N, CA, C, O and the ligand as a Tripos MOL2 file, in Angstrom:
@<TRIPOS>MOLECULE
protein
  253   251    64     0     0
PROTEIN
NO_CHARGES

@<TRIPOS>ATOM
      1 N         -58.4710  -17.7250 -107.1080 N.3       1 MET1
      2 CA        -59.7050  -18.1880 -106.3580 C.3       1 MET1
      3 C         -60.3260  -19.3260 -107.3070 C.2       1 MET1
      4 O         -60.5870  -19.0850 -108.4860 O.2       1 MET1
      5 N         -60.5400  -20.5470 -106.7330 N.am      2 SER2
      6 CA        -61.1660  -21.6070 -107.4800 C.3       2 SER2
      7 C         -62.5860  -21.3510 -107.7270 C.2       2 SER2
      8 O         -63.1780  -20.4920 -107.0730 O.2       2 SER2
      9 N         -63.1620  -22.0370 -108.6210 N.am      3 GLU3
     10 CA        -64.6500  -21.9530 -108.8440 C.3       3 GLU3
     11 C         -65.4350  -22.2990 -107.5830 C.2       3 GLU3
     12 O         -66.4440  -21.6800 -107.2450 O.2       3 GLU3
     13 N         -64.9530  -23.2500 -106.9540 N.am      4 GLY4
     14 CA        -65.8690  -23.6790 -105.7590 C.3       4 GLY4
     15 C         -65.8680  -22.6560 -104.6800 C.2       4 GLY4
     16 O         -66.7700  -22.6790 -103.8430 O.2       4 GLY4
     17 N         -64.9510  -21.7830 -104.6350 N.am      5 SER5
     18 CA        -64.9540  -20.9820 -103.4280 C.3       5 SER5
     19 C         -65.5030  -19.4850 -103.8840 C.2       5 SER5
     20 O         -65.5580  -18.5530 -103.0810 O.2       5 SER5
     21 N         -65.8690  -19.3790 -105.1570 N.am      6 ARG6
     22 CA        -66.3880  -18.0450 -105.6720 C.3       6 ARG6
     23 C         -67.6190  -17.6680 -104.8490 C.2       6 ARG6
     24 O         -68.4590  -18.4720 -104.4430 O.2       6 ARG6
     25 N         -67.6240  -16.3160 -104.6500 N.am      7 ARG7
     26 CA        -68.9150  -15.8080 -103.9210 C.3       7 ARG7
     27 C         -69.3670  -14.7610 -104.8910 C.2       7 ARG7
     28 O         -68.5820  -13.9870 -105.4390 O.2       7 ARG7
     29 N         -70.7120  -14.7650 -105.0920 N.am      8 TRP8
     30 CA        -71.3760  -13.6870 -105.7830 C.3       8 TRP8
     31 C         -71.9810  -12.6840 -105.0080 C.2       8 TRP8
     32 O         -72.7360  -12.9690 -104.0790 O.2       8 TRP8
     33 N         -71.6750  -11.4000 -105.3580 N.am      9 HIS9
     34 CA        -72.2730  -10.2920 -104.6180 C.3       9 HIS9
     35 C         -73.3970   -9.8280 -105.4720 C.2       9 HIS9
     36 O         -73.2920   -9.7330 -106.6950 O.2       9 HIS9
     37 N         -74.5780   -9.5130 -104.7430 N.am     10 SER10
     38 CA        -75.6140   -9.0230 -105.5770 C.3      10 SER10
     39 C         -76.2830   -7.9150 -104.8220 C.2      10 SER10
     40 O         -76.1140   -7.7810 -103.6100 O.2      10 SER10
     41 N         -77.0910   -7.0690 -105.5810 N.am     11 CYS11
     42 CA        -77.8630   -6.0450 -104.9300 C.3      11 CYS11
     43 C         -79.1310   -5.8150 -105.8400 C.2      11 CYS11
     44 O         -79.1220   -5.7470 -107.0690 O.2      11 CYS11
     45 N         -80.2960   -5.7000 -104.9490 N.am     12 ASP12
     46 CA        -81.6230   -5.2700 -105.4950 C.3      12 ASP12
     47 C         -81.5490   -3.6610 -105.4000 C.2      12 ASP12
     48 O         -81.3170   -3.0590 -104.3510 O.2      12 ASP12
     49 N         -81.7580   -3.1120 -106.5370 N.am     13 CYS13
     50 CA        -81.8740   -1.6410 -106.5490 C.3      13 CYS13
     51 C         -83.0980   -1.2450 -105.6580 C.2      13 CYS13
     52 O         -84.2140   -1.7540 -105.7650 O.2      13 CYS13
     53 N         -82.7370   -0.2460 -104.7410 N.am     14 PRO14
     54 CA        -83.8000    0.1690 -103.8630 C.3      14 PRO14
     55 C         -84.8120    1.0030 -104.4510 C.2      14 PRO14
     56 O         -85.8350    1.2470 -103.8100 O.2      14 PRO14
     57 N         -84.6270    1.4790 -105.6390 N.am     15 ASP15
     58 CA        -85.4780    2.4250 -106.4560 C.3      15 ASP15
     59 C         -86.2600    1.7910 -107.4740 C.2      15 ASP15
     60 O         -87.2960    2.3310 -107.8600 O.2      15 ASP15
     61 N         -85.8260    0.5800 -108.0000 N.am     16 CYS16
     62 CA        -86.4810    0.0670 -109.0600 C.3      16 CYS16
     63 C         -86.4650   -1.4980 -109.0690 C.2      16 CYS16
     64 O         -86.1470   -2.0920 -108.0390 O.2      16 CYS16
     65 N         -86.7550   -2.0900 -110.0570 N.am     17 THR17
     66 CA        -86.7120   -3.6650 -110.0150 C.3      17 THR17
     67 C         -85.3960   -4.2840 -110.5370 C.2      17 THR17
     68 O         -85.2260   -5.5000 -110.6270 O.2      17 THR17
     69 N         -84.5170   -3.3890 -110.8610 N.am     18 VAL18
     70 CA        -83.1000   -3.9220 -111.4160 C.3      18 VAL18
     71 C         -82.4450   -4.7110 -110.4250 C.2      18 VAL18
     72 O         -82.4960   -4.3270 -109.2560 O.2      18 VAL18
     73 N         -81.8020   -5.8170 -110.7390 N.am     19 PHE19
     74 CA        -81.1070   -6.6640 -109.8880 C.3      19 PHE19
     75 C         -79.6860   -6.6940 -110.5620 C.2      19 PHE19
     76 O         -79.5370   -6.9850 -111.7490 O.2      19 PHE19
     77 N         -78.7430   -6.3980 -109.7860 N.am     20 ILE20
     78 CA        -77.3150   -6.2830 -110.2490 C.3      20 ILE20
     79 C         -76.4370   -7.4190 -109.4460 C.2      20 ILE20
     80 O         -76.5940   -7.5780 -108.2350 O.2      20 ILE20
     81 N         -75.6470   -8.0750 -110.0910 N.am     21 ALA21
     82 CA        -74.7210   -9.1200 -109.4130 C.3      21 ALA21
     83 C         -73.2460   -9.0630 -110.1010 C.2      21 ALA21
     84 O         -73.0850   -8.7820 -111.2890 O.2      21 ALA21
     85 N         -72.2990   -9.3370 -109.2880 N.am     22 ALA22
     86 CA        -70.9300   -9.2910 -109.7180 C.3      22 ALA22
     87 C         -70.0990  -10.2370 -108.8060 C.2      22 ALA22
     88 O         -70.5360  -10.5940 -107.7120 O.2      22 ALA22
     89 N         -68.8880  -10.6350 -109.2810 N.am     23 ASP23
     90 CA        -68.3050  -11.6590 -108.3610 C.3      23 ASP23
     91 C         -67.3410  -10.9330 -107.3800 C.2      23 ASP23
     92 O         -66.5830  -11.6140 -106.6890 O.2      23 ASP23
     93 N         -67.3420   -9.5390 -107.2890 N.am     24 SER24
     94 CA        -66.6400   -8.9850 -106.2530 C.3      24 SER24
     95 C         -67.4050   -7.7670 -105.7740 C.2      24 SER24
     96 O         -68.1140   -7.1280 -106.5520 O.2      24 SER24
     97 N         -67.2670   -7.4510 -104.5230 N.am     25 GLU25
     98 CA        -68.0540   -6.2370 -104.0060 C.3      25 GLU25
     99 C         -67.7970   -4.9530 -104.8180 C.2      25 GLU25
    100 O         -68.6630   -4.1380 -105.1390 O.2      25 GLU25
    101 N         -66.3360   -4.8830 -105.1360 N.am     26 LYS26
    102 CA        -65.9170   -3.6120 -105.9320 C.3      26 LYS26
    103 C         -66.6120   -3.4970 -107.2350 C.2      26 LYS26
    104 O         -67.0910   -2.4170 -107.5780 O.2      26 LYS26
    105 N         -66.6980   -4.6370 -108.0370 N.am     27 ASP27
    106 CA        -67.4090   -4.7000 -109.1970 C.3      27 ASP27
    107 C         -68.8020   -4.2620 -109.2360 C.2      27 ASP27
    108 O         -69.3070   -3.5120 -110.0720 O.2      27 ASP27
    109 N         -69.4180   -4.8710 -108.1400 N.am     28 LEU28
    110 CA        -70.9220   -4.5890 -107.8570 C.3      28 LEU28
    111 C         -71.0500   -3.1580 -107.6650 C.2      28 LEU28
    112 O         -71.9580   -2.5720 -108.2550 O.2      28 LEU28
    113 N         -70.2410   -2.5150 -106.9040 N.am     29 LEU29
    114 CA        -70.2660   -1.1920 -106.5580 C.3      29 LEU29
    115 C         -70.0540   -0.3330 -107.8990 C.2      29 LEU29
    116 O         -70.7690    0.6350 -108.1560 O.2      29 LEU29
    117 N         -69.2090   -0.6870 -108.5750 N.am     30 GLU30
    118 CA        -68.8850   -0.0210 -109.9580 C.3      30 GLU30
    119 C         -69.9960   -0.1120 -110.9300 C.2      30 GLU30
    120 O         -69.9880    0.6610 -111.8880 O.2      30 GLU30
    121 N         -70.9450   -0.9690 -110.7900 N.am     31 ALA31
    122 CA        -72.0420   -1.3920 -111.6240 C.3      31 ALA31
    123 C         -73.3580   -0.6460 -110.8680 C.2      31 ALA31
    124 O         -74.2860   -0.2010 -111.5430 O.2      31 ALA31
    125 N         -73.3390   -0.5680 -109.5570 N.am     32 ALA32
    126 CA        -74.5320   -0.0200 -108.9050 C.3      32 ALA32
    127 C         -74.5430    1.4290 -108.8630 C.2      32 ALA32
    128 O         -75.5970    2.0550 -108.9730 O.2      32 ALA32
    129 N         -73.3540    2.0220 -108.7020 N.am     33 VAL33
    130 CA        -73.3100    3.4080 -108.6780 C.3      33 VAL33
    131 C         -73.6970    4.2590 -109.8460 C.2      33 VAL33
    132 O         -74.4160    5.2450 -109.6820 O.2      33 VAL33
    133 N         -73.2330    3.9010 -111.0450 N.am     34 PRO34
    134 CA        -73.6650    4.4840 -112.2790 C.3      34 PRO34
    135 C         -75.0730    4.2080 -112.4740 C.2      34 PRO34
    136 O         -75.7840    5.0420 -113.0350 O.2      34 PRO34
    137 N         -75.5040    3.1730 -112.0830 N.am     35 HIS35
    138 CA        -77.0940    2.8850 -112.3510 C.3      35 HIS35
    139 C         -77.8220    3.9010 -111.6070 C.2      35 HIS35
    140 O         -78.6860    4.5700 -112.1750 O.2      35 HIS35
    141 N         -77.4810    4.1030 -110.1260 N.am     36 ALA36
    142 CA        -78.2290    5.0380 -109.3340 C.3      36 ALA36
    143 C         -78.0270    6.4050 -109.7730 C.2      36 ALA36
    144 O         -78.9250    7.1990 -109.4940 O.2      36 ALA36
    145 N         -76.9750    6.8420 -110.4310 N.am     37 VAL37
    146 CA        -76.7350    7.9910 -110.8870 C.3      37 VAL37
    147 C         -77.4470    8.3240 -112.2050 C.2      37 VAL37
    148 O         -78.0990    9.3670 -112.2670 O.2      37 VAL37
    149 N         -77.3660    7.5230 -113.2400 N.am     38 THR38
    150 CA        -77.9840    7.8150 -114.4530 C.3      38 THR38
    151 C         -79.4590    7.3720 -114.6950 C.2      38 THR38
    152 O         -80.1280    7.8950 -115.5860 O.2      38 THR38
    153 N         -79.9380    6.4210 -113.9010 N.am     39 VAL39
    154 CA        -81.3250    6.1400 -113.9020 C.3      39 VAL39
    155 C         -82.0960    6.8900 -112.7910 C.2      39 VAL39
    156 O         -83.2640    7.2440 -112.9460 O.2      39 VAL39
    157 N         -81.4640    7.0920 -111.7870 N.am     40 HIS40
    158 CA        -82.2230    7.6440 -110.6710 C.3      40 HIS40
    159 C         -81.8270    9.1430 -110.1910 C.2      40 HIS40
    160 O         -82.4010    9.7810 -109.3070 O.2      40 HIS40
    161 N         -80.7940    9.5340 -110.9150 N.am     41 GLY41
    162 CA        -80.3280   11.0550 -110.6030 C.3      41 GLY41
    163 C         -79.7170   11.0870 -109.2490 C.2      41 GLY41
    164 O         -79.7280   12.1660 -108.6570 O.2      41 GLY41
    165 N         -79.1780   10.0360 -108.6730 N.am     42 HIS42
    166 CA        -78.5730   10.1900 -107.3120 C.3      42 HIS42
    167 C         -77.1840   10.8200 -107.5760 C.2      42 HIS42
    168 O         -76.7050   10.8510 -108.7100 O.2      42 HIS42
    169 N         -76.5310   11.3390 -106.4490 N.am     43 GLN43
    170 CA        -75.2420   11.7710 -106.5440 C.3      43 GLN43
    171 C         -74.1840   10.6580 -106.3760 C.2      43 GLN43
    172 O         -74.4810    9.8110 -105.5340 O.2      43 GLN43
    173 N         -73.0900   10.5090 -106.9720 N.am     44 ASP44
    174 CA        -72.1500    9.6520 -106.7420 C.3      44 ASP44
    175 C         -71.1090   10.2360 -105.7130 C.2      44 ASP44
    176 O         -70.1570   10.9410 -106.0460 O.2      44 ASP44
    177 N         -71.3960    9.8690 -104.4660 N.am     45 ASN45
    178 CA        -70.5380   10.2160 -103.4310 C.3      45 ASN45
    179 C         -70.4590    9.1300 -102.2680 C.2      45 ASN45
    180 O         -71.1070    8.0830 -102.2800 O.2      45 ASN45
    181 N         -69.5520    9.5300 -101.2290 N.am     46 GLU46
    182 CA        -69.3790    8.6000 -100.2710 C.3      46 GLU46
    183 C         -70.7010    7.9160  -99.5940 C.2      46 GLU46
    184 O         -70.8050    6.7180  -99.3320 O.2      46 GLU46
    185 N         -71.6410    8.8710  -99.3740 N.am     47 GLU47
    186 CA        -72.8700    8.5480  -98.6730 C.3      47 GLU47
    187 C         -73.6630    7.4620  -99.4600 C.2      47 GLU47
    188 O         -74.1930    6.4580  -98.9830 O.2      47 GLU47
    189 N         -73.6360    7.9200 -100.9450 N.am     48 ARG48
    190 CA        -74.4910    6.9600 -101.7660 C.3      48 ARG48
    191 C         -73.7660    5.6240 -101.9150 C.2      48 ARG48
    192 O         -74.4850    4.6280 -101.9910 O.2      48 ARG48
    193 N         -72.4910    5.4710 -101.9650 N.am     49 ARG49
    194 CA        -71.8470    4.2360 -101.8680 C.3      49 ARG49
    195 C         -71.8990    3.4090 -100.7090 C.2      49 ARG49
    196 O         -71.8710    2.1830 -100.8090 O.2      49 ARG49
    197 N         -71.9830    4.0860  -99.4620 N.am     50 LYS50
    198 CA        -72.2050    3.4740  -98.3980 C.3      50 LYS50
    199 C         -73.7840    2.8130  -98.2350 C.2      50 LYS50
    200 O         -74.0170    1.7090  -97.7430 O.2      50 LYS50
    201 N         -74.6010    3.5790  -98.6650 N.am     51 THR51
    202 CA        -75.9790    3.2030  -98.6480 C.3      51 THR51
    203 C         -76.1460    2.0380  -99.4680 C.2      51 THR51
    204 O         -76.7620    1.0690  -99.0240 O.2      51 THR51
    205 N         -75.6260    2.0380 -100.6930 N.am     52 LEU52
    206 CA        -75.7470    0.8740 -101.6450 C.3      52 LEU52
    207 C         -74.9140   -0.3160 -101.1560 C.2      52 LEU52
    208 O         -75.3340   -1.4380 -101.4390 O.2      52 LEU52
    209 N         -73.8730   -0.2070 -100.5120 N.am     53 SER53
    210 CA        -73.1470   -1.2850  -99.9330 C.3      53 SER53
    211 C         -73.8790   -2.0490  -98.7990 C.2      53 SER53
    212 O         -73.7210   -3.2560  -98.6110 O.2      53 SER53
    213 N         -74.7530   -1.1960  -97.9990 N.am     54 THR54
    214 CA        -75.5900   -1.9120  -97.1120 C.3      54 THR54
    215 C         -76.6200   -2.8090  -97.6780 C.2      54 THR54
    216 O         -77.1690   -3.6520  -96.9690 O.2      54 THR54
    217 N         -76.9030   -2.6610  -98.9330 N.am     55 LEU55
    218 CA        -77.9490   -3.4970  -99.5730 C.3      55 LEU55
    219 C         -77.3390   -4.7920 -100.1810 C.2      55 LEU55
    220 O         -78.0750   -5.7360 -100.4690 O.2      55 LEU55
    221 N         -75.9640   -4.8390 -100.3820 N.am     56 PHE56
    222 CA        -75.3320   -6.0010 -100.9180 C.3      56 PHE56
    223 C         -75.5690   -7.2090 -100.2650 C.2      56 PHE56
    224 O         -75.5840   -7.2800  -99.0360 O.2      56 PHE56
    225 N         -75.7590   -8.1890 -101.0160 N.am     57 LYS57
    226 CA        -75.7400   -9.5920 -100.3090 C.3      57 LYS57
    227 C         -74.7520  -10.5510 -100.9670 C.2      57 LYS57
    228 O         -74.4070  -10.4290 -102.1420 O.2      57 LYS57
    229 N         -74.2850  -11.5710 -100.0980 N.am     58 VAL58
    230 CA        -73.3640  -12.3570 -100.6770 C.3      58 VAL58
    231 C         -73.8200  -13.8020 -100.8680 C.2      58 VAL58
    232 O         -74.4130  -14.3150  -99.9190 O.2      58 VAL58
    233 N         -73.6190  -14.5250 -101.9730 N.am     59 GLY59
    234 CA        -74.3300  -15.8990 -102.1270 C.3      59 GLY59
    235 C         -73.0470  -16.7890 -102.6700 C.2      59 GLY59
    236 O         -72.0440  -16.2690 -103.1590 O.2      59 GLY59
    237 N         -73.2250  -18.1200 -102.5180 N.am     60 ALA60
    238 CA        -72.1950  -18.9470 -102.9230 C.3      60 ALA60
    239 C         -72.4300  -19.4610 -104.4160 C.2      60 ALA60
    240 O         -71.5630  -20.0860 -105.0280 O.2      60 ALA60
    241 N         -73.6480  -19.1500 -104.9350 N.am     61 SER61
    242 CA        -73.8340  -19.5220 -106.2900 C.3      61 SER61
    243 C         -74.3460  -18.1490 -107.0680 C.2      61 SER61
    244 O         -74.8060  -17.1570 -106.5020 O.2      61 SER61
    245 N         -74.1890  -18.2960 -108.2850 N.am     62 LYS62
    246 CA        -74.5870  -17.0950 -109.1970 C.3      62 LYS62
    247 C         -76.1240  -16.9040 -108.9800 C.2      62 LYS62
    248 O         -76.8470  -17.9000 -108.9770 O.2      62 LYS62
    249 N         -76.5640  -15.8470 -108.8270 N.am     63 PRO63
    250 CA        -77.9940  -15.4840 -108.5550 C.3      63 PRO63
    251 C         -78.8180  -15.7680 -109.7490 C.2      63 PRO63
    252 O         -80.0270  -15.5400 -109.7330 O.2      63 PRO63
    253 ZN        -82.7220    1.2680 -110.1370 Zn       64 ZN64
@<TRIPOS>BOND
     1     1     2 1
     2     2     3 1
     3     3     4 2
     4     3     5 am
     5     5     6 1
     6     6     7 1
     7     7     8 2
     8     7     9 am
     9     9    10 1
    10    10    11 1
    11    11    12 2
    12    11    13 am
    13    13    14 1
    14    14    15 1
    15    15    16 2
    16    15    17 am
    17    17    18 1
    18    18    19 1
    19    19    20 2
    20    19    21 am
    21    21    22 1
    22    22    23 1
    23    23    24 2
    24    23    25 am
    25    25    26 1
    26    26    27 1
    27    27    28 2
    28    27    29 am
    29    29    30 1
    30    30    31 1
    31    31    32 2
    32    31    33 am
    33    33    34 1
    34    34    35 1
    35    35    36 2
    36    35    37 am
    37    37    38 1
    38    38    39 1
    39    39    40 2
    40    39    41 am
    41    41    42 1
    42    42    43 1
    43    43    44 2
    44    43    45 am
    45    45    46 1
    46    46    47 1
    47    47    48 2
    48    47    49 am
    49    49    50 1
    50    50    51 1
    51    51    52 2
    52    51    53 am
    53    53    54 1
    54    54    55 1
    55    55    56 2
    56    55    57 am
    57    57    58 1
    58    58    59 1
    59    59    60 2
    60    59    61 am
    61    61    62 1
    62    62    63 1
    63    63    64 2
    64    63    65 am
    65    65    66 1
    66    66    67 1
    67    67    68 2
    68    67    69 am
    69    69    70 1
    70    70    71 1
    71    71    72 2
    72    71    73 am
    73    73    74 1
    74    74    75 1
    75    75    76 2
    76    75    77 am
    77    77    78 1
    78    78    79 1
    79    79    80 2
    80    79    81 am
    81    81    82 1
    82    82    83 1
    83    83    84 2
    84    83    85 am
    85    85    86 1
    86    86    87 1
    87    87    88 2
    88    87    89 am
    89    89    90 1
    90    90    91 1
    91    91    92 2
    92    91    93 am
    93    93    94 1
    94    94    95 1
    95    95    96 2
    96    95    97 am
    97    97    98 1
    98    98    99 1
    99    99   100 2
   100    99   101 am
   101   101   102 1
   102   102   103 1
   103   103   104 2
   104   103   105 am
   105   105   106 1
   106   106   107 1
   107   107   108 2
   108   107   109 am
   109   109   110 1
   110   110   111 1
   111   111   112 2
   112   111   113 am
   113   113   114 1
   114   114   115 1
   115   115   116 2
   116   115   117 am
   117   117   118 1
   118   118   119 1
   119   119   120 2
   120   119   121 am
   121   121   122 1
   122   122   123 1
   123   123   124 2
   124   123   125 am
   125   125   126 1
   126   126   127 1
   127   127   128 2
   128   127   129 am
   129   129   130 1
   130   130   131 1
   131   131   132 2
   132   131   133 am
   133   133   134 1
   134   134   135 1
   135   135   136 2
   136   135   137 am
   137   137   138 1
   138   138   139 1
   139   139   140 2
   140   139   141 am
   141   141   142 1
   142   142   143 1
   143   143   144 2
   144   143   145 am
   145   145   146 1
   146   146   147 1
   147   147   148 2
   148   147   149 am
   149   149   150 1
   150   150   151 1
   151   151   152 2
   152   151   153 am
   153   153   154 1
   154   154   155 1
   155   155   156 2
   156   155   157 am
   157   157   158 1
   158   158   159 1
   159   159   160 2
   160   159   161 am
   161   161   162 1
   162   162   163 1
   163   163   164 2
   164   163   165 am
   165   165   166 1
   166   166   167 1
   167   167   168 2
   168   167   169 am
   169   169   170 1
   170   170   171 1
   171   171   172 2
   172   171   173 am
   173   173   174 1
   174   174   175 1
   175   175   176 2
   176   175   177 am
   177   177   178 1
   178   178   179 1
   179   179   180 2
   180   179   181 am
   181   181   182 1
   182   182   183 1
   183   183   184 2
   184   183   185 am
   185   185   186 1
   186   186   187 1
   187   187   188 2
   188   187   189 am
   189   189   190 1
   190   190   191 1
   191   191   192 2
   192   191   193 am
   193   193   194 1
   194   194   195 1
   195   195   196 2
   196   195   197 am
   197   197   198 1
   198   198   199 1
   199   199   200 2
   200   199   201 am
   201   201   202 1
   202   202   203 1
   203   203   204 2
   204   203   205 am
   205   205   206 1
   206   206   207 1
   207   207   208 2
   208   207   209 am
   209   209   210 1
   210   210   211 1
   211   211   212 2
   212   211   213 am
   213   213   214 1
   214   214   215 1
   215   215   216 2
   216   215   217 am
   217   217   218 1
   218   218   219 1
   219   219   220 2
   220   219   221 am
   221   221   222 1
   222   222   223 1
   223   223   224 2
   224   223   225 am
   225   225   226 1
   226   226   227 1
   227   227   228 2
   228   227   229 am
   229   229   230 1
   230   230   231 1
   231   231   232 2
   232   231   233 am
   233   233   234 1
   234   234   235 1
   235   235   236 2
   236   235   237 am
   237   237   238 1
   238   238   239 1
   239   239   240 2
   240   239   241 am
   241   241   242 1
   242   242   243 1
   243   243   244 2
   244   243   245 am
   245   245   246 1
   246   246   247 1
   247   247   248 2
   248   247   249 am
   249   249   250 1
   250   250   251 1
   251   251   252 2
@<TRIPOS>SUBSTRUCTURE
     1 MET1         2 RESIDUE 1 A MET
     2 SER2         6 RESIDUE 1 A SER
     3 GLU3        10 RESIDUE 1 A GLU
     4 GLY4        14 RESIDUE 1 A GLY
     5 SER5        18 RESIDUE 1 A SER
     6 ARG6        22 RESIDUE 1 A ARG
     7 ARG7        26 RESIDUE 1 A ARG
     8 TRP8        30 RESIDUE 1 A TRP
     9 HIS9        34 RESIDUE 1 A HIS
    10 SER10       38 RESIDUE 1 A SER
    11 CYS11       42 RESIDUE 1 A CYS
    12 ASP12       46 RESIDUE 1 A ASP
    13 CYS13       50 RESIDUE 1 A CYS
    14 PRO14       54 RESIDUE 1 A PRO
    15 ASP15       58 RESIDUE 1 A ASP
    16 CYS16       62 RESIDUE 1 A CYS
    17 THR17       66 RESIDUE 1 A THR
    18 VAL18       70 RESIDUE 1 A VAL
    19 PHE19       74 RESIDUE 1 A PHE
    20 ILE20       78 RESIDUE 1 A ILE
    21 ALA21       82 RESIDUE 1 A ALA
    22 ALA22       86 RESIDUE 1 A ALA
    23 ASP23       90 RESIDUE 1 A ASP
    24 SER24       94 RESIDUE 1 A SER
    25 GLU25       98 RESIDUE 1 A GLU
    26 LYS26      102 RESIDUE 1 A LYS
    27 ASP27      106 RESIDUE 1 A ASP
    28 LEU28      110 RESIDUE 1 A LEU
    29 LEU29      114 RESIDUE 1 A LEU
    30 GLU30      118 RESIDUE 1 A GLU
    31 ALA31      122 RESIDUE 1 A ALA
    32 ALA32      126 RESIDUE 1 A ALA
    33 VAL33      130 RESIDUE 1 A VAL
    34 PRO34      134 RESIDUE 1 A PRO
    35 HIS35      138 RESIDUE 1 A HIS
    36 ALA36      142 RESIDUE 1 A ALA
    37 VAL37      146 RESIDUE 1 A VAL
    38 THR38      150 RESIDUE 1 A THR
    39 VAL39      154 RESIDUE 1 A VAL
    40 HIS40      158 RESIDUE 1 A HIS
    41 GLY41      162 RESIDUE 1 A GLY
    42 HIS42      166 RESIDUE 1 A HIS
    43 GLN43      170 RESIDUE 1 A GLN
    44 ASP44      174 RESIDUE 1 A ASP
    45 ASN45      178 RESIDUE 1 A ASN
    46 GLU46      182 RESIDUE 1 A GLU
    47 GLU47      186 RESIDUE 1 A GLU
    48 ARG48      190 RESIDUE 1 A ARG
    49 ARG49      194 RESIDUE 1 A ARG
    50 LYS50      198 RESIDUE 1 A LYS
    51 THR51      202 RESIDUE 1 A THR
    52 LEU52      206 RESIDUE 1 A LEU
    53 SER53      210 RESIDUE 1 A SER
    54 THR54      214 RESIDUE 1 A THR
    55 LEU55      218 RESIDUE 1 A LEU
    56 PHE56      222 RESIDUE 1 A PHE
    57 LYS57      226 RESIDUE 1 A LYS
    58 VAL58      230 RESIDUE 1 A VAL
    59 GLY59      234 RESIDUE 1 A GLY
    60 ALA60      238 RESIDUE 1 A ALA
    61 SER61      242 RESIDUE 1 A SER
    62 LYS62      246 RESIDUE 1 A LYS
    63 PRO63      250 RESIDUE 1 A PRO
    64 ZN64       253 GROUP 0 **** ****
């Protein structure tokens, strides 16, 4: 993938002011799930991952 076509995936934590960004949806989920679990005491399960995914946004430049 070239620099010009890179897409940044980002997520505002629904439970605090933390903002997470990564260059793939997979990496973003890998960062968002442990945050939700360790900071907010959520369960790491299919449901939680689905809920977090709905909050993901995609942008052309780094947020
Ligand atoms: Zn949070």
